[in-house]
C-alpha positions in Angstrom: 290.5 6.9 95.6 293.2 9.5 95.8 294.1 11.4 92.6 297.2 10.0 90.7 300.4 12.1 91.2 300.3 15.5 89.5 296.7 15.1 88.4 294.1 17.7 89.1 291.2 17.5 91.5 288.1 18.1 89.3 285.9 19.3 92.2 285.1 22.9 93.2 286.0 24.4 89.9 283.7 27.4 89.7 285.2 30.8 89.1 284.3 33.9 87.1 286.2 36.9 85.7 285.9 39.8 88.0 285.7 42.2 85.1 285.1 42.0 81.4 285.8 45.7 80.7 287.9 46.2 77.5 287.9 42.6 76.4 286.4 41.2 73.2 283.8 38.5 73.6 286.2 35.9 72.3 288.9 37.0 74.7 286.5 36.9 77.6 285.4 33.4 76.7 289.0 32.2 76.4 289.9 33.8 79.8 286.9 32.4 81.5 287.7 28.9 80.2 291.2 29.2 81.4 290.2 30.4 84.9 287.7 27.5 85.2 289.9 24.8 83.8 291.1 22.5 86.5 294.0 21.3 84.4 295.3 24.9 84.0 295.2 25.3 87.8 296.8 21.9 88.4 299.6 22.6 85.9 300.4 25.9 87.6 300.4 24.2 91.0 302.6 21.3 89.8 305.1 23.4 87.9 304.2 22.0 84.5 304.7 24.5 81.7 301.3 23.7 80.1 298.1 21.9 80.8 299.0 19.5 77.9 301.4 17.8 80.3 298.4 16.0 81.7 297.5 14.6 78.3 300.9 12.7 78.2 300.5 11.7 81.8 297.1 10.2 81.0 298.3 8.5 77.8 301.2 7.0 79.7 298.8 5.7 82.4 296.8 3.9 79.7 299.6 2.7 77.4 302.7 2.5 79.6 304.8 4.5 77.2 307.4 5.9 79.6 309.8 4.2 81.9 313.3 4.8 83.4 316.2 4.7 81.0 314.3 5.4 77.7 315.5 7.7 75.0 312.7 10.1 74.0 312.3 12.7 71.3 309.7 15.4 71.8 308.8 17.1 68.5 307.4 20.6 68.6 308.2 20.6 72.2 307.6 24.3 73.2 306.7 25.4 75.8 307.9 22.1 77.3 305.1 20.4 79.2 305.6 17.0 77.5 309.3 17.3 77.9 309.0 17.9 81.6 306.8 14.8 82.0 309.3 12.7 79.9 312.3 13.9 81.9 310.6 13.0 85.2 309.6 9.5 83.9 312.9 8.4 82.3 315.1 9.6 85.1 318.9 10.1 85.1 319.5 6.9 83.0 317.3 8.2 80.2 317.6 10.9 77.6 315.1 13.4 76.4 315.6 15.6 73.3 313.2 18.5 72.9 313.1 19.9 69.4 311.2 23.0 68.2 311.4 25.8 65.6 311.2 28.2 68.5 313.7 28.8 71.3 312.8 27.3 74.6 313.8 28.0 78.2 316.1 25.3 79.6 314.6 22.2 81.2 316.8 20.4 83.6 317.5 16.9 82.4 316.6 17.6 78.7 318.7 18.5 75.7 317.0 21.4 73.8 317.5 21.7 70.0 316.2 24.4 67.8 315.4 23.5 64.1 313.1 21.9 61.6 312.8 18.1 62.2 312.3 17.7 58.4 315.9 18.7 57.7 318.5 16.0 57.5 321.1 17.9 59.6 318.5 18.2 62.4 317.8 14.5 62.3 321.6 13.9 62.5 321.8 16.3 65.5 319.0 14.4 67.3 320.7 11.0 66.8 324.0 12.5 68.0 322.3 13.9 71.1 320.7 10.6 71.8 323.9 8.6 71.2 321.9 6.3 68.9 318.3 5.8 68.2 315.1 6.7 70.1 312.8 4.4 72.0 309.9 6.9 71.8 309.0 9.8 69.5 306.3 12.2 70.8 304.4 14.8 68.8 301.8 17.2 70.3 302.2 19.4 67.3 299.2 21.1 65.6 299.1 23.6 62.8 297.4 26.9 63.2 293.7 26.3 62.8 291.5 28.0 60.3 288.1 27.2 61.9 287.2 25.1 58.9 287.1 21.5 60.2 287.9 19.7 57.0 290.9 22.0 56.2 292.2 21.8 59.8 291.9 18.0 59.7 293.9 17.7 56.5 296.6 20.0 57.9 297.2 18.1 61.1 297.2 14.8 59.3 299.9 16.1 56.9 301.9 17.3 59.9 301.4 13.9 61.7 302.6 12.1 58.6 305.8 14.1 58.6 306.3 13.3 62.2 305.8 9.6 61.4 308.4 9.8 58.7 310.8 11.3 61.2 310.0 8.6 63.8 310.6 5.8 61.2 314.1 7.3 60.6 315.1 7.5 64.3 313.3 4.8 66.2 314.9 1.7 67.6 313.1 -1.6 66.7 310.4 -2.1 69.3 310.0 1.7 69.8 306.8 3.7 70.0 305.3 6.8 68.4 302.6 9.2 69.7 301.1 12.0 67.6 298.1 14.4 67.8 295.5 14.1 65.0 292.0 15.5 64.6 288.9 13.4 64.1 287.9 13.0 60.5 288.0 10.5 57.6 291.1 11.3 55.5 293.8 9.5 57.5 293.4 6.1 55.9 296.8 6.3 54.2 298.5 7.2 57.4 296.7 4.4 59.2 297.9 1.9 56.6 301.4 3.1 56.9 301.3 2.9 60.7 300.1 -0.7 60.6 303.0 -1.6 58.3 305.5 0.0 60.6 304.2 -0.9 64.0 302.8 -4.0 65.7 299.9 -2.2 67.4 298.1 1.0 66.6 295.4 2.6 68.8 293.6 5.9 69.2 292.8 7.7 72.5 291.4 10.9 73.7 292.8 11.6 77.2 290.5 13.2 79.8 292.7 16.3 79.7 291.6 17.0 76.1 288.8 19.5 76.2 285.4 17.9 75.4 284.7 20.3 72.6 288.1 19.6 70.9 288.2 17.1 68.0 291.8 16.1 68.9 292.8 12.5 69.3 296.2 10.8 69.8 297.4 8.0 67.7 299.6 5.6 69.8 301.7 3.1 67.8 303.9 0.6 69.6 306.3 -2.2 68.5 308.2 -0.5 65.7 309.1 -3.2 63.2 312.2 -1.4 62.0 312.5 -3.4 58.8 309.1 -2.7 57.3 308.9 -0.6 54.1 307.6 2.9 54.5 
């Protein structure tokens, strides 16, 4: 079977650094992983800004999140891989708003906004750019990791909960929400809130997520719109 469009061929991956002179062990390991990562190579070949683009492609293949004409908000969008995928999927009839604290290079077909999604004026700017409410809110955001699994888990759950609050404020009834989380046991309150707000809630780890990573994605569909937060 042929590879799906814009997906990497996972064969013939071996490659090594030609020289390790002047590099720390950690830097050498990171570079070696990048060089041997088929998703990094495929992202460069396909023009995606990051290998993370494949995570959204794979989530969409499983959950059918993206289609022409949708209004999409991408939180923490930099460098723009997920935004690129969304723009390609929704087409000219759709709208994609990419929001980040950092400035981003322009992406054809997307509206780029700089600011903190927790601020009311930013929320208003997103709605104004959409011309109404969103059909899909995406969040591939993650805080800086500490190396302490329990602490990192708590931090990303807190960030995902903030993204969920934003989604509840901007989503159209029937809309969907996708957010990165880490595996752990402290997300029960968030799960309960998701199930109040959405008809279906699932977790998935797309193949593009590195095996050693504890990241998962929560995928919530069928936003109720009238459920208490």
